[in-house]
N, C-alpha and C positions, 0 to 999 in steps of 0.2 A: 678139516683139519687145524691144527694149532699152528701159527707161524712159525718160523725159526726163529728160535733165539739167537743172535748174535753178539759177542762179545769183540769189540774192535781193541778192546785194551785202553783207549782212550776215552769212548762214548760210554753212554749208560745204558743198560740192558732197557730200561726201560723208553729209550728211545728208538729203539731198535724193534722192539713192540712194537708203539705207536706208526713206525714207519710200514710196518708189512700188513695190520689189520686194514681192514676193510672199511670207509665209509658210507656204511649204511645206517637209517635209523634205527631201531629197537621193534624186534617185532613183540607181536603180544606174548610169546610163548617165553621171549627173552626183558618182556619188561619188568620193570621194578615193583615190588611187592608192595602193596597201599599199605600207606605210613597209621600206625595209631595215634590215636587220638592221645592227645598229653591228660596226666589226673585231673589236674586243675578244667578243660576242657568239657570234660566228659558230667553226664548227668547223672546225681545220688539217687540211685534207687533203695528205700527202704527194706531190707529183707524181712519177708516173710515172717509171720509169729504164728502161733497155735498149733505147728505141726502137721502134718497129714496134707489129703486135697484140699480144697476149697471145694464146696458145696456150692451147685448151681440151685440158684431159686429160676422156679416157671415162672415166666413172666407174666401168667393170667394169675398165678397166686397171690394174694393179696399181702402184703409185708405186716410186719404186727409194730403198731405204731408204739412208739418210744414217747414216756410220760417223765414230763420233768419231776426230779425228786424233790425240788424247793417249793414247788405248786400243785403237785399231780394233777396238771393238765397236759393234753397229750398240744403238738404243734397245732395250729392256724389248718394249714396243708392236711394232715393227718388227720384231724377230727371232720376235717371238711368231706374226705374221700372217705370216711368211715360212714357218714351217710350216706353215700351212695345214690344219689337223685333222690332221696326219700324229702316229703317236706318239713319244714321246721315248725311244729304247731308251737306257739308259745302263749302262754298267760298272762292276761296283763290286768293289773288290778290301777286303777285310774282314784284319785283321792276323791274326798267328799269334801267340797270348800266352797261354802257357803258366801265367803268376800272374792271368790276371782270372777270375771266377768260371765255373764249368764251365755255368751256364744263357745264360750270354753266347753261348757258341758261337762262338768266337773262335780257328778252325782255319784260316786265311789262304784261304779258300775263296774262288773268284769268281763274282759271281752280278751275272747280265742282268736288268734292272728295264725296264720298259716304262711311260711314264706318259704320261698322255693330255693333262696340261694341264701347259705348260711353265713360265707361270707360279707353279708350285709353288714357294712360296717353299722356303731349305733348311731352316727348323726344319720345319717338314711333311715333308719326305723324311729326314730326321732320324729323325722320329717312326713313319714307314713302317720304315725299316729296324728302328728298335728293336723294332715291335712283330712285325713279320713275321721277323725273319733275326737278329736277335741276341738274343732274348731276354728281351725288356724293359731292355735296358742302359738307364740314364740318360741322357738326352740330353745333360746337361752332363759327361759323362764321354768325350767322346770328338766329334771334329771330323773336317771333311769336306775332304779336298784335292784341288784340281785340279792338273796340271800345267803347266798356261799361265797359272792364275789365284791359284796359291795358296790357303790356307786361308779358305774360302765362310764367310761370314756368315749367322747363324740370319735376318737380319732381310728379307735381299734373297733372289729370284728365282732359280732357275735359268737363267731368259731373262734374267734380267739381266746375269748371266756370259755368257750365250751359248752353253751347253752345248750341244755337236753330239750326235748319235745316234753311239753306238760308242767317245765320250770314255769312258777312265777316270778313276772316281772312287776317290782312296784313303779309306778311313778309318782313323783313328789314335785311339787312348787319349790324354787329354790326362794327361800328365806334371804332378804338384803336387809 
């Protein structure tokens, strides 16, 4: 029941109301509603476009790899994923250079090298060639050229260049 409102002529109705109201804390039923966040503190969420429902993709289904329109290459990660554990078999053409020191073994031979990791950096590939096939030739003395991509940079990976199995990479001595 609501307290009686008395008006004594000189006092206010509010004073009579406060005097008659019990001093108890608010109960959950009478608790004030939660305040709304101001517009500036709300996070902006862009509306969906394209209409309709979003399609859910199966987690095991392979995503379609995107190709860069300028270069025609897939991203390094997409290309490596497309190989799915297959060995990357690269053909390497060594130069025939009689002026090179004999221990470098540059007699124009063709090699076929199977690589387990397509994300191997070009510098690592050059190190492998130097250690195993070129008699310890210093890495700074030769470069690797692809017929489609030109000279390969040491800091990038073979997957970055989308080197395909069976592609021929040409080794040439640097001229200074």
